[in-house]
C-alpha atoms as an extended CHARMM CRD file, in Angstrom:
* protein
*
       286  EXT
         1         1  MET       CA             25.2770000000      -87.6010000000      143.3040000000  PROA      1               0.0000000000
         2         2  THR       CA             24.3050000000      -91.0300000000      141.9660000000  PROA      2               0.0000000000
         3         3  ARG       CA             21.8270000000      -91.6670000000      139.1680000000  PROA      3               0.0000000000
         4         4  ASP       CA             20.3300000000      -95.0000000000      138.0160000000  PROA      4               0.0000000000
         5         5  VAL       CA             19.1320000000      -95.5430000000      134.4450000000  PROA      5               0.0000000000
         6         6  GLY       CA             17.6790000000      -98.4200000000      132.4310000000  PROA      6               0.0000000000
         7         7  GLN       CA             15.6810000000     -101.4860000000      133.4190000000  PROA      7               0.0000000000
         8         8  GLN       CA             17.1670000000     -104.5080000000      135.1640000000  PROA      8               0.0000000000
         9         9  SER       CA             16.8440000000     -107.6310000000      133.0020000000  PROA      9               0.0000000000
        10        10  GLY       CA             17.7310000000     -110.0620000000      135.8020000000  PROA      10              0.0000000000
        11        11  ALA       CA             20.7710000000     -109.5640000000      138.0130000000  PROA      11              0.0000000000
        12        12  CYS       CA             23.4750000000     -112.1290000000      137.6140000000  PROA      12              0.0000000000
        13        13  ARG       CA             24.5540000000     -113.2980000000      141.0280000000  PROA      13              0.0000000000
        14        14  GLY       CA             27.1580000000     -115.7420000000      139.7360000000  PROA      14              0.0000000000
        15        15  ARG       CA             30.8150000000     -115.4820000000      140.5810000000  PROA      15              0.0000000000
        16        16  LEU       CA             32.9860000000     -112.8160000000      139.0600000000  PROA      16              0.0000000000
        17        17  TRP       CA             34.6660000000     -115.0500000000      136.5530000000  PROA      17              0.0000000000
        18        18  LEU       CA             31.6660000000     -115.2790000000      134.1670000000  PROA      18              0.0000000000
        19        19  LEU       CA             32.8230000000     -114.2670000000      130.6450000000  PROA      19              0.0000000000
        20        20  ALA       CA             30.8550000000     -111.9000000000      128.4030000000  PROA      20              0.0000000000
        21        21  ALA       CA             30.1710000000     -113.8700000000      125.2020000000  PROA      21              0.0000000000
        22        22  GLY       CA             30.7860000000     -112.1310000000      121.9160000000  PROA      22              0.0000000000
        23        23  ALA       CA             32.6350000000     -109.1260000000      123.3660000000  PROA      23              0.0000000000
        24        24  ALA       CA             35.3760000000     -109.2000000000      120.7610000000  PROA      24              0.0000000000
        25        25  ALA       CA             32.8980000000     -109.2000000000      117.8940000000  PROA      25              0.0000000000
        26        26  LEU       CA             31.1390000000     -106.1730000000      119.3310000000  PROA      26              0.0000000000
        27        27  ALA       CA             34.3020000000     -104.1380000000      119.7120000000  PROA      27              0.0000000000
        28        28  ALA       CA             34.2800000000     -103.0250000000      116.0870000000  PROA      28              0.0000000000
        29        29  GLY       CA             31.0020000000     -101.1540000000      116.6060000000  PROA      29              0.0000000000
        30        30  ALA       CA             32.0680000000      -99.3170000000      119.7270000000  PROA      30              0.0000000000
        31        31  LEU       CA             32.0840000000      -95.7700000000      118.3770000000  PROA      31              0.0000000000
        32        32  ALA       CA             28.8440000000      -96.0670000000      116.4540000000  PROA      32              0.0000000000
        33        33  ALA       CA             26.9110000000      -97.6060000000      119.3490000000  PROA      33              0.0000000000
        34        34  GLY       CA             28.4580000000      -95.4520000000      122.0390000000  PROA      34              0.0000000000
        35        35  GLY       CA             27.5100000000      -92.1230000000      120.4910000000  PROA      35              0.0000000000
        36        36  ALA       CA             30.8140000000      -90.4880000000      121.4150000000  PROA      36              0.0000000000
        37        37  SER       CA             31.8930000000      -87.4340000000      119.4350000000  PROA      37              0.0000000000
        38        38  PRO       CA             35.0470000000      -87.7690000000      117.2800000000  PROA      38              0.0000000000
        39        39  ALA       CA             36.8910000000      -85.3150000000      119.5250000000  PROA      39              0.0000000000
        40        40  ALA       CA             35.9690000000      -87.2400000000      122.6530000000  PROA      40              0.0000000000
        41        41  ALA       CA             37.0130000000      -90.5110000000      121.0330000000  PROA      41              0.0000000000
        42        42  GLU       CA             40.4330000000      -89.0860000000      120.2100000000  PROA      42              0.0000000000
        43        43  ASP       CA             40.9120000000      -87.7160000000      123.7180000000  PROA      43              0.0000000000
        44        44  GLY       CA             39.7570000000      -90.9410000000      125.3670000000  PROA      44              0.0000000000
        45        45  VAL       CA             37.0880000000      -91.8610000000      127.8700000000  PROA      45              0.0000000000
        46        46  LEU       CA             38.3850000000      -89.5780000000      130.6160000000  PROA      46              0.0000000000
        47        47  GLU       CA             37.8640000000      -86.4520000000      128.5390000000  PROA      47              0.0000000000
        48        48  GLU       CA             34.5200000000      -87.7590000000      127.3280000000  PROA      48              0.0000000000
        49        49  ILE       CA             33.3960000000      -88.2890000000      130.9420000000  PROA      49              0.0000000000
        50        50  LYS       CA             34.2820000000      -84.7130000000      131.8030000000  PROA      50              0.0000000000
        51        51  GLN       CA             32.5360000000      -83.3320000000      128.7140000000  PROA      51              0.0000000000
        52        52  ARG       CA             29.4580000000      -85.4330000000      129.4030000000  PROA      52              0.0000000000
        53        53  GLY       CA             29.3990000000      -84.6060000000      133.1200000000  PROA      53              0.0000000000
        54        54  THR       CA             28.7540000000      -88.2040000000      134.2060000000  PROA      54              0.0000000000
        55        55  LEU       CA             30.7890000000      -91.2960000000      135.0040000000  PROA      55              0.0000000000
        56        56  ARG       CA             28.7450000000      -94.2050000000      133.6700000000  PROA      56              0.0000000000
        57        57  VAL       CA             29.2550000000      -97.4580000000      135.5900000000  PROA      57              0.0000000000
        58        58  ALA       CA             27.7770000000     -100.8650000000      134.7630000000  PROA      58              0.0000000000
        59        59  GLY       CA             25.3480000000     -101.7860000000      137.5330000000  PROA      59              0.0000000000
        60        60  VAL       CA             26.3570000000     -105.4400000000      137.8200000000  PROA      60              0.0000000000
        61        61  VAL       CA             25.4690000000     -106.9380000000      141.1880000000  PROA      61              0.0000000000
        62        62  TYR       CA             28.0180000000     -108.6750000000      143.3950000000  PROA      62              0.0000000000
        63        63  ARG       CA             27.5100000000     -108.4810000000      147.1400000000  PROA      63              0.0000000000
        64        64  PRO       CA             28.7970000000     -106.6490000000      149.0640000000  PROA      64              0.0000000000
        65        65  LEU       CA             30.7220000000     -104.6030000000      146.4890000000  PROA      65              0.0000000000
        66        66  ILE       CA             27.7070000000     -103.4940000000      144.5030000000  PROA      66              0.0000000000
        67        67  MET       CA             24.0530000000     -104.1210000000      145.4390000000  PROA      67              0.0000000000
        68        68  ARG       CA             20.6870000000     -102.8400000000      144.2670000000  PROA      68              0.0000000000
        69        69  ARG       CA             17.6510000000     -102.0690000000      146.3940000000  PROA      69              0.0000000000
        70        70  PRO       CA             14.0880000000     -102.7070000000      145.1120000000  PROA      70              0.0000000000
        71        71  SER       CA             13.8190000000      -98.9490000000      144.6330000000  PROA      71              0.0000000000
        72        72  GLY       CA             16.6360000000      -99.1460000000      142.0540000000  PROA      72              0.0000000000
        73        73  GLU       CA             19.1920000000      -97.4460000000      144.2950000000  PROA      73              0.0000000000
        74        74  TYR       CA             22.6990000000      -98.8860000000      144.1760000000  PROA      74              0.0000000000
        75        75  TYR       CA             24.8470000000      -99.2040000000      147.2890000000  PROA      75              0.0000000000
        76        76  GLY       CA             27.9380000000     -101.0230000000      148.5120000000  PROA      76              0.0000000000
        77        77  ALA       CA             31.7020000000     -100.6300000000      148.7450000000  PROA      77              0.0000000000
        78        78  ASP       CA             32.2480000000     -100.0140000000      145.0370000000  PROA      78              0.0000000000
        79        79  VAL       CA             29.3330000000      -97.5970000000      144.9080000000  PROA      79              0.0000000000
        80        80  GLU       CA             30.9450000000      -95.4420000000      147.5870000000  PROA      80              0.0000000000
        81        81  PHE       CA             34.3430000000      -95.6120000000      145.9280000000  PROA      81              0.0000000000
        82        82  MET       CA             32.9830000000      -94.7750000000      142.5050000000  PROA      82              0.0000000000
        83        83  GLY       CA             31.1670000000      -91.8400000000      144.0820000000  PROA      83              0.0000000000
        84        84  GLU       CA             34.4890000000      -90.5680000000      145.4060000000  PROA      84              0.0000000000
        85        85  LEU       CA             36.0860000000      -91.0070000000      141.9790000000  PROA      85              0.0000000000
        86        86  ALA       CA             33.2400000000      -89.0830000000      140.3460000000  PROA      86              0.0000000000
        87        87  ASP       CA             33.7090000000      -86.2880000000      142.8980000000  PROA      87              0.0000000000
        88        88  GLU       CA             37.4130000000      -86.1200000000      142.0620000000  PROA      88              0.0000000000
        89        89  LEU       CA             36.5730000000      -85.8380000000      138.3740000000  PROA      89              0.0000000000
        90        90  GLY       CA             33.9180000000      -83.2050000000      139.0680000000  PROA      90              0.0000000000
        91        91  VAL       CA             31.0890000000      -85.2480000000      137.5380000000  PROA      91              0.0000000000
        92        92  GLU       CA             27.9850000000      -87.1710000000      138.6020000000  PROA      92              0.0000000000
        93        93  LEU       CA             27.9810000000      -90.9380000000      139.1120000000  PROA      93              0.0000000000
        94        94  GLU       CA             25.4820000000      -92.7870000000      136.9170000000  PROA      94              0.0000000000
        95        95  PHE       CA             24.7230000000      -96.4970000000      137.1680000000  PROA      95              0.0000000000
        96        96  VAL       CA             23.4280000000      -98.2410000000      134.0680000000  PROA      96              0.0000000000
        97        97  ASN       CA             21.5680000000     -101.4550000000      134.8940000000  PROA      97              0.0000000000
        98        98  ALA       CA             23.5530000000     -104.4150000000      133.5770000000  PROA      98              0.0000000000
        99        99  GLY       CA             24.1390000000     -108.1320000000      133.8950000000  PROA      99              0.0000000000
       100       100  TRP       CA             27.4250000000     -110.0020000000      133.9670000000  PROA      100             0.0000000000
       101       101  ASP       CA             26.6590000000     -111.5330000000      130.5700000000  PROA      101             0.0000000000
       102       102  THR       CA             26.8960000000     -108.0990000000      128.9000000000  PROA      102             0.0000000000
       103       103  ALA       CA             29.4030000000     -106.3710000000      131.1760000000  PROA      103             0.0000000000
       104       104  VAL       CA             32.4370000000     -106.5400000000      128.8810000000  PROA      104             0.0000000000
       105       105  ALA       CA             30.4210000000     -105.9800000000      125.7220000000  PROA      105             0.0000000000
       106       106  GLY       CA             28.9780000000     -102.8080000000      127.2410000000  PROA      106             0.0000000000
       107       107  ILE       CA             32.4620000000     -101.3040000000      127.4330000000  PROA      107             0.0000000000
       108       108  THR       CA             33.3210000000     -102.1100000000      123.8260000000  PROA      108             0.0000000000
       109       109  THR       CA             30.0130000000     -100.6360000000      122.6000000000  PROA      109             0.0000000000
       110       110  GLY       CA             30.2890000000      -97.5080000000      124.7440000000  PROA      110             0.0000000000
       111       111  LYS       CA             27.2340000000      -98.2800000000      126.8780000000  PROA      111             0.0000000000
       112       112  TRP       CA             29.1950000000      -97.5650000000      130.0620000000  PROA      112             0.0000000000
       113       113  ASP       CA             32.6720000000      -96.2940000000      130.8860000000  PROA      113             0.0000000000
       114       114  MET       CA             33.7190000000      -99.0060000000      133.3060000000  PROA      114             0.0000000000
       115       115  VAL       CA             32.7180000000     -102.2020000000      135.0820000000  PROA      115             0.0000000000
       116       116  PRO       CA             33.4190000000     -102.6420000000      138.8030000000  PROA      116             0.0000000000
       117       117  ALA       CA             34.0600000000     -105.8620000000      140.7460000000  PROA      117             0.0000000000
       118       118  MET       CA             35.3700000000     -107.7700000000      137.7330000000  PROA      118             0.0000000000
       119       119  CYS       CA             37.7110000000     -110.7380000000      137.8910000000  PROA      119             0.0000000000
       120       120  VAL       CA             40.7610000000     -110.2630000000      135.6700000000  PROA      120             0.0000000000
       121       121  THR       CA             41.1030000000     -113.1420000000      133.2090000000  PROA      121             0.0000000000
       122       122  PRO       CA             43.3060000000     -113.5810000000      130.1310000000  PROA      122             0.0000000000
       123       123  LYS       CA             40.1990000000     -113.8980000000      127.9370000000  PROA      123             0.0000000000
       124       124  ARG       CA             38.8230000000     -110.5860000000      129.1580000000  PROA      124             0.0000000000
       125       125  GLU       CA             42.2030000000     -108.9060000000      128.7690000000  PROA      125             0.0000000000
       126       126  GLU       CA             41.9740000000     -109.5850000000      125.0310000000  PROA      126             0.0000000000
       127       127  VAL       CA             39.0060000000     -107.1970000000      124.8520000000  PROA      127             0.0000000000
       128       128  VAL       CA             39.3220000000     -104.6500000000      127.6940000000  PROA      128             0.0000000000
       129       129  ASP       CA             41.9780000000     -103.2510000000      129.9900000000  PROA      129             0.0000000000
       130       130  PHE       CA             41.9800000000     -103.4120000000      133.7950000000  PROA      130             0.0000000000
       131       131  SER       CA             43.0610000000     -101.1730000000      136.6160000000  PROA      131             0.0000000000
       132       132  VAL       CA             45.4140000000     -102.4980000000      139.2480000000  PROA      132             0.0000000000
       133       133  PRO       CA             43.4940000000     -105.0130000000      141.4090000000  PROA      133             0.0000000000
       134       134  TYR       CA             41.9020000000     -103.6010000000      144.5350000000  PROA      134             0.0000000000
       135       135  MET       CA             41.1820000000     -106.9700000000      146.1120000000  PROA      135             0.0000000000
       136       136  THR       CA             41.7510000000     -110.6610000000      145.4380000000  PROA      136             0.0000000000
       137       137  ILE       CA             39.1710000000     -113.3800000000      145.8260000000  PROA      137             0.0000000000
       138       138  GLY       CA             40.8040000000     -116.7170000000      146.5000000000  PROA      138             0.0000000000
       139       139  GLY       CA             40.3590000000     -120.0530000000      148.2070000000  PROA      139             0.0000000000
       140       140  VAL       CA             41.1970000000     -120.6730000000      151.8540000000  PROA      140             0.0000000000
       141       141  VAL       CA             41.5450000000     -124.0690000000      153.5470000000  PROA      141             0.0000000000
       142       142  THR       CA             38.9980000000     -124.1420000000      156.3580000000  PROA      142             0.0000000000
       143       143  VAL       CA             39.4970000000     -126.6500000000      159.1800000000  PROA      143             0.0000000000
       144       144  LEU       CA             37.8970000000     -127.2890000000      162.5630000000  PROA      144             0.0000000000
       145       145  SER       CA             40.0670000000     -125.6390000000      165.2150000000  PROA      145             0.0000000000
       146       146  GLU       CA             40.5880000000     -128.8480000000      167.2050000000  PROA      146             0.0000000000
       147       147  ASN       CA             41.5660000000     -130.8920000000      164.1440000000  PROA      147             0.0000000000
       148       148  ASP       CA             45.1680000000     -131.9080000000      164.8300000000  PROA      148             0.0000000000
       149       149  LYS       CA             45.6920000000     -133.3950000000      161.3790000000  PROA      149             0.0000000000
       150       150  ILE       CA             46.1790000000     -129.9780000000      159.7870000000  PROA      150             0.0000000000
       151       151  SER       CA             48.4410000000     -127.2650000000      161.1470000000  PROA      151             0.0000000000
       152       152  SER       CA             49.6910000000     -125.9060000000      157.8200000000  PROA      152             0.0000000000
       153       153  VAL       CA             48.8550000000     -125.8440000000      154.1400000000  PROA      153             0.0000000000
       154       154  GLU       CA             51.2800000000     -128.7030000000      153.5370000000  PROA      154             0.0000000000
       155       155  ASP       CA             49.5330000000     -130.9230000000      156.1130000000  PROA      155             0.0000000000
       156       156  ALA       CA             46.3550000000     -130.8770000000      154.0190000000  PROA      156             0.0000000000
       157       157  ASN       CA             47.9900000000     -132.6680000000      151.0830000000  PROA      157             0.0000000000
       158       158  ARG       CA             47.8100000000     -136.1810000000      152.5340000000  PROA      158             0.0000000000
       159       159  PRO       CA             45.5070000000     -139.1510000000      151.8150000000  PROA      159             0.0000000000
       160       160  GLU       CA             44.1260000000     -139.1830000000      155.3630000000  PROA      160             0.0000000000
       161       161  VAL       CA             42.7720000000     -135.6430000000      154.9200000000  PROA      161             0.0000000000
       162       162  LEU       CA             39.2290000000     -135.5580000000      153.5170000000  PROA      162             0.0000000000
       163       163  PHE       CA             38.0270000000     -132.4680000000      151.6250000000  PROA      163             0.0000000000
       164       164  ALA       CA             34.3330000000     -131.6980000000      151.1820000000  PROA      164             0.0000000000
       165       165  ASN       CA             33.8680000000     -130.1200000000      147.7480000000  PROA      165             0.0000000000
       166       166  VAL       CA             31.0160000000     -128.7550000000      145.6770000000  PROA      166             0.0000000000
       167       167  ALA       CA             30.9240000000     -131.0960000000      142.6740000000  PROA      167             0.0000000000
       168       168  GLY       CA             32.1630000000     -129.2580000000      139.5960000000  PROA      168             0.0000000000
       169       169  GLY       CA             32.5720000000     -126.0060000000      141.4970000000  PROA      169             0.0000000000
       170       170  TRP       CA             35.4080000000     -123.5340000000      141.7830000000  PROA      170             0.0000000000
       171       171  SER       CA             36.2860000000     -124.7980000000      145.2650000000  PROA      171             0.0000000000
       172       172  GLU       CA             36.6620000000     -128.3480000000      143.9580000000  PROA      172             0.0000000000
       173       173  GLN       CA             39.0370000000     -127.1490000000      141.2450000000  PROA      173             0.0000000000
       174       174  ILE       CA             41.1850000000     -125.4120000000      143.8490000000  PROA      174             0.0000000000
       175       175  ALA       CA             41.0950000000     -128.3310000000      146.2820000000  PROA      175             0.0000000000
       176       176  ARG       CA             42.0800000000     -130.9110000000      143.6810000000  PROA      176             0.0000000000
       177       177  GLU       CA             44.8090000000     -128.7760000000      142.1360000000  PROA      177             0.0000000000
       178       178  ALA       CA             46.3440000000     -127.6680000000      145.4410000000  PROA      178             0.0000000000
       179       179  PHE       CA             45.9150000000     -130.9860000000      147.2690000000  PROA      179             0.0000000000
       180       180  PRO       CA             46.1350000000     -133.8430000000      144.7470000000  PROA      180             0.0000000000
       181       181  ASN       CA             47.1910000000     -136.3530000000      147.4230000000  PROA      181             0.0000000000
       182       182  ALA       CA             44.2210000000     -135.6620000000      149.6960000000  PROA      182             0.0000000000
       183       183  THR       CA             40.9380000000     -137.5580000000      149.5840000000  PROA      183             0.0000000000
       184       184  HSD       CA             38.0720000000     -135.6490000000      147.9730000000  PROA      184             0.0000000000
       185       185  LYS       CA             34.3370000000     -136.1100000000      148.4990000000  PROA      185             0.0000000000
       186       186  GLU       CA             31.9660000000     -134.2890000000      146.1580000000  PROA      186             0.0000000000
       187       187  PHE       CA             28.5530000000     -132.9020000000      147.0640000000  PROA      187             0.0000000000
       188       188  GLY       CA             26.3280000000     -131.9940000000      144.1350000000  PROA      188             0.0000000000
       189       189  GLY       CA             24.7280000000     -128.5670000000      144.4970000000  PROA      189             0.0000000000
       190       190  ALA       CA             25.9150000000     -128.1290000000      148.0780000000  PROA      190             0.0000000000
       191       191  THR       CA             25.8270000000     -124.6860000000      149.6810000000  PROA      191             0.0000000000
       192       192  ASP       CA             28.6140000000     -123.1230000000      151.7140000000  PROA      192             0.0000000000
       193       193  ASP       CA             26.5580000000     -123.7670000000      154.8530000000  PROA      193             0.0000000000
       194       194  GLN       CA             26.2940000000     -127.4670000000      154.0170000000  PROA      194             0.0000000000
       195       195  LEU       CA             30.0430000000     -127.7700000000      153.4740000000  PROA      195             0.0000000000
       196       196  ALA       CA             30.6750000000     -125.9910000000      156.7620000000  PROA      196             0.0000000000
       197       197  VAL       CA             28.4110000000     -128.5000000000      158.5300000000  PROA      197             0.0000000000
       198       198  GLU       CA             30.4160000000     -131.3740000000      157.0140000000  PROA      198             0.0000000000
       199       199  VAL       CA             33.5640000000     -129.9560000000      158.5790000000  PROA      199             0.0000000000
       200       200  LEU       CA             31.8630000000     -129.0510000000      161.8840000000  PROA      200             0.0000000000
       201       201  SER       CA             30.4830000000     -132.5620000000      162.2370000000  PROA      201             0.0000000000
       202       202  GLY       CA             33.8660000000     -134.1590000000      161.5930000000  PROA      202             0.0000000000
       203       203  ARG       CA             32.6370000000     -135.9770000000      158.4980000000  PROA      203             0.0000000000
       204       204  ALA       CA             35.2090000000     -133.9610000000      156.5340000000  PROA      204             0.0000000000
       205       205  ASP       CA             38.5280000000     -132.4730000000      157.6100000000  PROA      205             0.0000000000
       206       206  ALA       CA             38.5400000000     -129.4460000000      155.3810000000  PROA      206             0.0000000000
       207       207  ALA       CA             36.7140000000     -127.3950000000      152.7770000000  PROA      207             0.0000000000
       208       208  ILE       CA             37.6820000000     -124.5110000000      150.5080000000  PROA      208             0.0000000000
       209       209  PHE       CA             35.8500000000     -121.2020000000      150.9640000000  PROA      209             0.0000000000
       210       210  ASP       CA             36.5160000000     -117.8870000000      149.2840000000  PROA      210             0.0000000000
       211       211  THR       CA             38.0400000000     -114.9270000000      151.0540000000  PROA      211             0.0000000000
       212       212  PRO       CA             37.1510000000     -112.2120000000      151.8120000000  PROA      212             0.0000000000
       213       213  VAL       CA             33.4040000000     -112.7170000000      151.2810000000  PROA      213             0.0000000000
       214       214  THR       CA             32.4850000000     -116.2060000000      152.5480000000  PROA      214             0.0000000000
       215       215  ILE       CA             35.2690000000     -116.3430000000      155.1220000000  PROA      215             0.0000000000
       216       216  ALA       CA             33.9390000000     -113.1070000000      156.6360000000  PROA      216             0.0000000000
       217       217  LEU       CA             30.5420000000     -114.7880000000      157.0650000000  PROA      217             0.0000000000
       218       218  ILE       CA             32.0610000000     -117.9200000000      158.5870000000  PROA      218             0.0000000000
       219       219  VAL       CA             34.0950000000     -115.9470000000      161.1140000000  PROA      219             0.0000000000
       220       220  GLU       CA             31.0660000000     -113.8530000000      162.0270000000  PROA      220             0.0000000000
       221       221  GLN       CA             28.8200000000     -116.8940000000      162.4120000000  PROA      221             0.0000000000
       222       222  TYR       CA             31.1780000000     -119.4050000000      164.0250000000  PROA      222             0.0000000000
       223       223  GLY       CA             33.8300000000     -117.2890000000      165.7390000000  PROA      223             0.0000000000
       224       224  ASP       CA             36.9140000000     -119.3750000000      166.5580000000  PROA      224             0.0000000000
       225       225  ARG       CA             35.3830000000     -122.7480000000      165.6800000000  PROA      225             0.0000000000
       226       226  PHE       CA             37.5170000000     -122.8260000000      162.5150000000  PROA      226             0.0000000000
       227       227  LYS       CA             41.1400000000     -122.1890000000      161.6190000000  PROA      227             0.0000000000
       228       228  PHE       CA             42.2490000000     -121.0590000000      158.1700000000  PROA      228             0.0000000000
       229       229  PHE       CA             45.2440000000     -121.6770000000      155.9240000000  PROA      229             0.0000000000
       230       230  PRO       CA             47.2190000000     -119.7870000000      154.7620000000  PROA      230             0.0000000000
       231       231  SER       CA             45.0110000000     -117.3920000000      156.8130000000  PROA      231             0.0000000000
       232       232  ALA       CA             41.5120000000     -115.9270000000      156.8750000000  PROA      232             0.0000000000
       233       233  THR       CA             42.6720000000     -112.9860000000      154.7580000000  PROA      233             0.0000000000
       234       234  GLU       CA             45.3880000000     -114.6680000000      152.6600000000  PROA      234             0.0000000000
       235       235  PRO       CA             44.1610000000     -117.0620000000      149.9550000000  PROA      235             0.0000000000
       236       236  LEU       CA             45.9940000000     -119.9220000000      148.3550000000  PROA      236             0.0000000000
       237       237  ASP       CA             47.8930000000     -119.0310000000      145.2030000000  PROA      237             0.0000000000
       238       238  VAL       CA             45.7190000000     -121.3750000000      143.1540000000  PROA      238             0.0000000000
       239       239  LEU       CA             43.1210000000     -120.0560000000      140.6740000000  PROA      239             0.0000000000
       240       240  PRO       CA             43.0180000000     -116.6270000000      142.3350000000  PROA      240             0.0000000000
       241       241  CYS       CA             40.6150000000     -113.9640000000      141.1150000000  PROA      241             0.0000000000
       242       242  PRO       CA             42.1950000000     -110.4820000000      141.1080000000  PROA      242             0.0000000000
       243       243  VAL       CA             39.3080000000     -108.0100000000      141.2230000000  PROA      243             0.0000000000
       244       244  ALA       CA             39.7100000000     -104.7500000000      139.3140000000  PROA      244             0.0000000000
       245       245  TYR       CA             37.8680000000     -102.1120000000      137.2680000000  PROA      245             0.0000000000
       246       246  ALA       CA             37.5110000000     -102.8550000000      133.5570000000  PROA      246             0.0000000000
       247       247  TYR       CA             37.6480000000     -100.0500000000      130.9790000000  PROA      247             0.0000000000
       248       248  GLU       CA             38.1480000000      -99.4640000000      127.2620000000  PROA      248             0.0000000000
       249       249  LYS       CA             41.2320000000     -101.1770000000      125.8750000000  PROA      249             0.0000000000
       250       250  GLY       CA             44.1490000000      -98.8780000000      125.1310000000  PROA      250             0.0000000000
       251       251  ASP       CA             42.8280000000      -95.9040000000      127.1220000000  PROA      251             0.0000000000
       252       252  ASP       CA             45.9910000000      -95.2230000000      129.1340000000  PROA      252             0.0000000000
       253       253  ALA       CA             44.8070000000      -91.8840000000      130.5470000000  PROA      253             0.0000000000
       254       254  PHE       CA             41.6740000000      -93.3460000000      132.1230000000  PROA      254             0.0000000000
       255       255  GLY       CA             43.6400000000      -96.3620000000      133.3260000000  PROA      255             0.0000000000
       256       256  GLN       CA             46.1830000000      -94.1240000000      135.0320000000  PROA      256             0.0000000000
       257       257  ALA       CA             43.4120000000      -92.1230000000      136.7030000000  PROA      257             0.0000000000
       258       258  LEU       CA             41.8870000000      -95.3360000000      138.0710000000  PROA      258             0.0000000000
       259       259  ASN       CA             45.2620000000      -96.6610000000      139.2540000000  PROA      259             0.0000000000
       260       260  ASP       CA             46.1060000000      -93.4000000000      141.0070000000  PROA      260             0.0000000000
       261       261  PHE       CA             42.7040000000      -93.4050000000      142.6920000000  PROA      261             0.0000000000
       262       262  ILE       CA             43.0840000000      -96.9970000000      143.9310000000  PROA      262             0.0000000000
       263       263  SER       CA             46.6850000000      -96.4850000000      145.0900000000  PROA      263             0.0000000000
       264       264  ALA       CA             45.7700000000      -93.3920000000      147.0970000000  PROA      264             0.0000000000
       265       265  ARG       CA             42.9210000000      -95.2410000000      148.8500000000  PROA      265             0.0000000000
       266       266  LYS       CA             45.1640000000      -98.1870000000      149.6340000000  PROA      266             0.0000000000
       267       267  GLU       CA             47.8700000000      -95.9770000000      151.1090000000  PROA      267             0.0000000000
       268       268  SER       CA             45.4290000000      -93.9550000000      153.2140000000  PROA      268             0.0000000000
       269       269  GLY       CA             43.7130000000      -97.0590000000      154.6060000000  PROA      269             0.0000000000
       270       270  ALA       CA             40.3550000000      -95.9750000000      153.1560000000  PROA      270             0.0000000000
       271       271  LEU       CA             40.1140000000      -99.1030000000      151.0000000000  PROA      271             0.0000000000
       272       272  GLN       CA             40.5900000000     -101.4690000000      153.9410000000  PROA      272             0.0000000000
       273       273  ALA       CA             38.1650000000      -99.4650000000      156.0600000000  PROA      273             0.0000000000
       274       274  MET       CA             35.5210000000      -99.7340000000      153.3680000000  PROA      274             0.0000000000
       275       275  PHE       CA             35.9480000000     -103.4970000000      153.1090000000  PROA      275             0.0000000000
       276       276  GLU       CA             35.6550000000     -103.8530000000      156.8780000000  PROA      276             0.0000000000
       277       277  LYS       CA             32.4150000000     -101.8750000000      156.7560000000  PROA      277             0.0000000000
       278       278  TYR       CA             30.7830000000     -104.0160000000      154.0780000000  PROA      278             0.0000000000
       279       279  MET       CA             32.2760000000     -107.4920000000      154.6020000000  PROA      279             0.0000000000
       280       280  THR       CA             29.6490000000     -108.4260000000      157.1720000000  PROA      280             0.0000000000
       281       281  ALA       CA             26.5560000000     -110.6160000000      157.1700000000  PROA      281             0.0000000000
       282       282  GLU       CA             24.4170000000     -107.4700000000      157.2160000000  PROA      282             0.0000000000
       283       283  TYR       CA             25.4260000000     -106.6930000000      153.6410000000  PROA      283             0.0000000000
       284       284  ILE       CA             26.5570000000     -110.0240000000      152.2210000000  PROA      284             0.0000000000
       285       285  GLN       CA             23.3320000000     -111.8620000000      153.0950000000  PROA      285             0.0000000000
       286       286  GLU       CA             20.9120000000     -108.9310000000      152.8560000000  PROA      286             0.0000000000
């Protein structure tokens, strides 16, 4: 069973690498603000969850992993997986409305037990711990299928190859770091659709899009019009974003429970099946 509490103060639909300001300063007040009993604090979050009877999850929005209907109901890949975890623990699943700007701070103050769909960064690791990643968001070189200039990642790093980039964006950072010898053209405030049109029209040779989310949309919309490097499902090893569940720092028991849960779903194929269900335009663009 899933429960929603609180009032949404404006969902943050930015990328997963937004940092929660002031999280370290808030950590000192975690016990007082969280309301946990001394016994529960000693035993860790896992025992507290079982005593409380609910697994409290930050309701941050990132399509298609976690979404929120106008009615307040949460749904998505992570919502289903967290429901399965709650069932394994014998508790209810409870979403607490949250924004990305308070996601990390909410763990340190005991407002929720975990945050889903969070990009692992060194800065965040100073304040919270993370499960093993359950997916990786990364950049993929996207090229028109009939473009003979590029048949490999290495081919893209030449002056005659023109990249279309969002000025100041994550994709520009990846493109410039991975392909310093290529020619780069910046588009201020451009959307993914606009970059795709630049490549489709031949005005640019390549663009960087994230996998699995945006690449899934491109494949669904354009079929075999594009080719991808390293591949549609394998990102470049440049500024990757490992996505994991964040939880209270130092809580090894809860971390192990999360890791065991993720590993079992990976081995059974349930994780991949869930991604295939939700990585479609129906959910990503809803």
